[in-house]
LORONU-296253 format. One record per residue (C-alpha): residue in three letters; y, z, x; residue number from 0. Coordinates in Angstrom, 1 decimal, decimal comma. Each point is the difference from the previous one (the first is absolute). Layout:
BEGIN
{residu:ala | north:Y | up:Z | east:X | num:NUM}
...
***
This chain:
BEGIN
{residu:met | north:-0,1 | up:-0,3 | east:-0,5 | num:0}
{residu:ile | north:3,5 | up:0,2 | east:1,9 | num:1}
{residu:arg | north:2,7 | up:1,9 | east:-0,1 | num:2}
{residu:glu | north:3,8 | up:-1,0 | east:-0,2 | num:3}
{residu:tyr | north:2,5 | up:3,1 | east:0,3 | num:4}
{residu:thr | north:3,0 | up:-1,0 | east:-0,4 | num:5}
{residu:pro | north:3,4 | up:2,6 | east:1,0 | num:6}
{residu:ser | north:1,9 | up:1,9 | east:-2,9 | num:7}
{residu:pro | north:4,1 | up:-2,3 | east:1,1 | num:8}
{residu:ala | north:0,9 | up:3,9 | east:-0,9 | num:9}
{residu:thr | north:-2,3 | up:2,7 | east:2,1 | num:10}
{residu:gly | north:-2,1 | up:-2,5 | east:2,2 | num:11}
{residu:thr | north:-2,6 | up:1,8 | east:-0,6 | num:12}
{residu:leu | north:-2,8 | up:-2,9 | east:-0,8 | num:13}
{residu:trp | north:-1,5 | up:-0,2 | east:-3,7 | num:14}
{residu:tyr | north:-3,4 | up:-2,2 | east:-0,4 | num:15}
{residu:asn | north:0,6 | up:-3,2 | east:-2,1 | num:16}
{residu:pro | north:-3,6 | up:-1,2 | east:-1,9 | num:17}
{residu:his | north:1,7 | up:-3,3 | east:-0,7 | num:18}
{residu:val | north:-0,9 | up:-1,5 | east:2,1 | num:19}
{residu:glu | north:-1,5 | up:-3,8 | east:0,5 | num:20}
{residu:ile | north:-1,7 | up:-1,7 | east:2,9 | num:21}
{residu:ile | north:-1,0 | up:-3,2 | east:1,3 | num:22}
{residu:thr | north:-2,9 | up:0,2 | east:2,4 | num:23}
{residu:thr | north:-2,8 | up:-2,8 | east:1,2 | num:24}
{residu:his | north:-3,0 | up:0,9 | east:1,5 | num:25}
{residu:thr | north:-0,8 | up:1,3 | east:4,3 | num:26}
{residu:asn | north:0,4 | up:-2,6 | east:2,7 | num:27}
{residu:ala | north:2,3 | up:-1,9 | east:-2,1 | num:28}
{residu:asp | north:0,7 | up:-4,4 | east:0,6 | num:29}
{residu:phe | north:2,3 | up:-1,4 | east:-0,6 | num:30}
{residu:asp | north:-1,1 | up:-0,6 | east:-3,5 | num:31}
{residu:ala | north:0,3 | up:3,4 | east:-0,8 | num:32}
{residu:val | north:3,4 | up:0,8 | east:0,9 | num:33}
{residu:ala | north:1,1 | up:-2,9 | east:-1,9 | num:34}
{residu:ala | north:-1,5 | up:0,6 | east:-2,9 | num:35}
{residu:met | north:1,6 | up:4,0 | east:0,1 | num:36}
{residu:val | north:3,5 | up:-2,1 | east:1,1 | num:37}
{residu:ala | north:-0,8 | up:-2,3 | east:-3,3 | num:38}
{residu:ala | north:-0,7 | up:3,4 | east:-2,5 | num:39}
{residu:lys | north:3,3 | up:1,8 | east:1,4 | num:40}
{residu:arg | north:2,0 | up:-3,3 | east:-1,2 | num:41}
{residu:phe | north:-1,5 | up:1,8 | east:-3,4 | num:42}
{residu:tyr | north:0,2 | up:3,9 | east:0,3 | num:43}
{residu:pro | north:2,8 | up:0,0 | east:2,5 | num:44}
{residu:glu | north:0,1 | up:4,0 | east:-0,8 | num:45}
{residu:ala | north:-3,2 | up:0,0 | east:2,1 | num:46}
{residu:arg | north:-1,3 | up:1,0 | east:3,1 | num:47}
{residu:leu | north:-1,3 | up:-2,7 | east:3,0 | num:48}
{residu:ile | north:-2,3 | up:2,3 | east:1,3 | num:49}
{residu:phe | north:-3,2 | up:-1,0 | east:3,2 | num:50}
{residu:pro | north:-3,1 | up:2,6 | east:-0,8 | num:51}
{residu:gly | north:-1,1 | up:-0,7 | east:3,4 | num:52}
{residu:thr | north:-0,1 | up:-2,9 | east:2,3 | num:53}
{residu:gln | north:1,2 | up:-3,8 | east:0,2 | num:54}
{residu:glu | north:-1,5 | up:-2,6 | east:2,3 | num:55}
{residu:arg | north:1,3 | up:-0,6 | east:2,5 | num:56}
{residu:asn | north:2,6 | up:-2,8 | east:-0,3 | num:57}
{residu:val | north:1,3 | up:1,2 | east:-2,6 | num:58}
{residu:arg | north:1,2 | up:3,6 | east:1,8 | num:59}
{residu:thr | north:1,1 | up:-2,5 | east:2,7 | num:60}
{residu:phe | north:2,4 | up:-2,0 | east:-3,2 | num:61}
{residu:leu | north:0,9 | up:3,5 | east:-1,7 | num:62}
{residu:ala | north:0,9 | up:0,6 | east:3,2 | num:63}
{residu:gln | north:1,6 | up:-2,6 | east:2,0 | num:64}
{residu:his | north:2,5 | up:-0,6 | east:-3,8 | num:65}
{residu:arg | north:0,6 | up:3,9 | east:-0,1 | num:66}
{residu:ile | north:-2,1 | up:0,3 | east:-4,0 | num:67}
{residu:glu | north:-1,0 | up:4,1 | east:-0,2 | num:68}
{residu:phe | north:-2,0 | up:0,6 | east:-3,2 | num:69}
{residu:asp | north:-1,2 | up:3,4 | east:-0,7 | num:70}
{residu:lys | north:-3,1 | up:1,6 | east:1,5 | num:71}
{residu:val | north:-3,0 | up:2,0 | east:-1,7 | num:72}
***
């Protein structure tokens, strides 16, 4: 389960946010998996993109070269 904690603007205290949508894929993600995640993000713009594990070497290199960051679990 992914839990997101949001700081309160008034006090800075972290509050649990149960209404988080995530978009994920399989482990050892290839370019097709990344493309599917990005496409799904167009339909769910508030969702967070999360990799459940590793990516293929070419995908890791591409993401690093273009400084594209995703959340990781």
